[in-house]
C-alpha positions, 0 to 999 in steps of 0.5 A, a space after each residue: 201115083 196110085 189112089 189108095 183106098 186100103 187104109 184099113 189094111 195098112 197105112 204109110 209111115 208117118 214122117 215123124 214116126 220114121 224119124 223117131 225110128 231111125 234116131 232110136 236105131 242109131 242112139 238107143 241100140 242096147 238091149 233093154 234087158 242088159 245091165 250095163 249103161 248102154 242097156 240101161 239107156 234103152 230100158 229107160 226109153 222102153 219104160 217111157 214109151 210104155 208110160 206114154 202109151 198107157 197115158 194115151 189109153 188111160 190104163 196102168 202102164 204095168 199092163 202094156 206088153 209090146 208085141 210084133 202086131 195085132 195078130 201076136 197080141 190076139 194070140 197071146 191075150 186070148 190063149 193066155 186068158 183062157 188057159 189062166 181060167 181053165 180050172 173054172 171052165 173051158 168055154 169061150 165066146 168070140 164074134 163071128 166077124 172077128 179078125 182071122 188071128 181070133 179065129 185061129 186062136 180059138 181053133 188052137 184052144 179047141 184042140 186043147 179041149 175048149 168049147 167055142 161059141 161063135 156069135 153071128 152078127 145082125 144084118 147091120 153087122 152088130 153083135 146082139 148082146 142078148 145072144 151072148 147072154 143066151 150062150 153063156 154057161 157056168 163053163 164060160 170064162 172069156 168073151 172076145 168081141 172086136 171093138 170095130 169090125 175091120 171089113 165094114 167098120 161097125 162099132 160093137 156095143 162093148 159097153 152093153 157087153 161089159 155090163 152083161 159080164 161085169 158080175 159074172 166073173 167072165 173076162 172080156 177081151 177086145 181086139 181094138 186094132 181098127 178102132 185105136 187112132 181113129 176114135 177115142 178109145 179111152 172110155 172103153 179101155 177100162 171096160 175090158 180086161 184085155 185089148 190089142 193094138 197095132 202100129 201099122 194101122 195108125 201110121 207107125 212102123 210095121 211089125 210092132 203092136 201092143 196088148 194090154 191085160 189088166 195087171 190086177 188080174 191073176 194071169 200066168 203067161 202062156 209060156 213059162 220062163 220068158 224074160 221080156 215084157 213081164 214074161 209074156 213074150 220072149 225075144 229082144 224088144 223092137 225098141 225103134 219100132 216101139 218108139 216109132 209106134 208110140 209117136 204115131 199113136 200120140 199124133 193120132 190121139 191128138 188129131 183124129 180124122 173122124 170129121 174128115 172121114 165122115 165128109 169123104 163117106 158122105 161124098 162117096 156115098 152121094 156120088 155112088 147114089 147118083 151113078 149106081 142108084 139101086 145097083 149096089 148093096 152097102 153093108 153098114 151099121 146105124 150112124 152111131 155104130 159106124 166108123 166113117 173110115 171103112 165102107 163095105 159094099 157090093 156092086 151088083 153083078 161085079 165080082 169083088 176080086 175082078 173089080 179090085 183088079 180093074 180098079 188097080 188097072 185104073 190106079 185105084 187101090 181097094 181091097 176085098 176085105 181083111 188083108 190077112 184073109 186075102 188069097 182065101 176064096 171063102 166069103 169074108 167072115 163078117 158077111 158069112 156071119 151076117 148071113 149074106 148069100 154066096 152070090 152077094 158075098 162074092 161081090 164084096 169090096 172094101 174102101 177105107 180112107 185115111 188122113 191123106 184121102 182127098 174129095 177129088 180122089 173120091 170122085 175119081 173112084 166113084 167114076 171108075 166104079 161106075 165106068 167099070 159097071 157100065 162097060 161090063 153091062 154094055 158088053 153083056 147086052 
């Protein structure tokens, strides 16, 4: 049985969510867009799911659009917002450490004549709102800053960014995939014009997510004539997945594992300090701006990819950053944006906790990391 420390990449499906998924597959199999009673029954459940998720988020249900996950949500939200405001201007701003889907959406918009400014991260892994302010122009229409960084877990200052943009008529999008289900996001959902969620990060089924666009905005869907999700996307909706997603969201909302993960983080860093003091670099923000669930670090002299494979050999599942960037030999975007050197960046690993992680597993992981470090250094001497 593997000790799993990659919850920021994906989570196992919650038993209740899986039960709902199966029940809906069997009993609500109609197409919600069909006009007969079987379709009507599915449509009623879809509406209930939308209302339930909106209530958990503190937003109007008309703004919730279900998708295949965070990547599609980010593509639809960012491109739709930018295209809807292109008469005003064609300049957008994104954070340097955003998920790859935001970078690819921005590259798509560049191909359509938009200018993109990427805001670097501080050495603490945070966006400095002052740098956003200095980057604004008359042409700026959309700013996209992820709420929690997926590689090191820093919490970005959305309140300050909102205050900066509020009177300028600039739209604010936030990728909330890594924050939703791990912290209370309701104080932020009303401060952004658009945000993205994903099911499989919160113990729901894979292949489903949602994005929100404030229904009070005058926004035109990206591709005209689509018949699902208020015209924002085509394709028959994945009702079993949506019901499973909303079930998982409800469970996470009522039992955030923050205190549990804080304890695990302290336990891990204390153990690391005891066994590898001075031989590792931790990438984190100040306590108030750090999600405890995600730890980004580098152990000096050990390449991250190699360390990941060695941990895997010992039955420990860790990662070297976002799974969507896996296989790429570039440094993680977060570290590039923080100005971390190529050499230090190659040492990067990510460890992330979930509600099933236990303290004894943390102790085993720390021992494994120390053992791997010791065996390499002894072989070099």
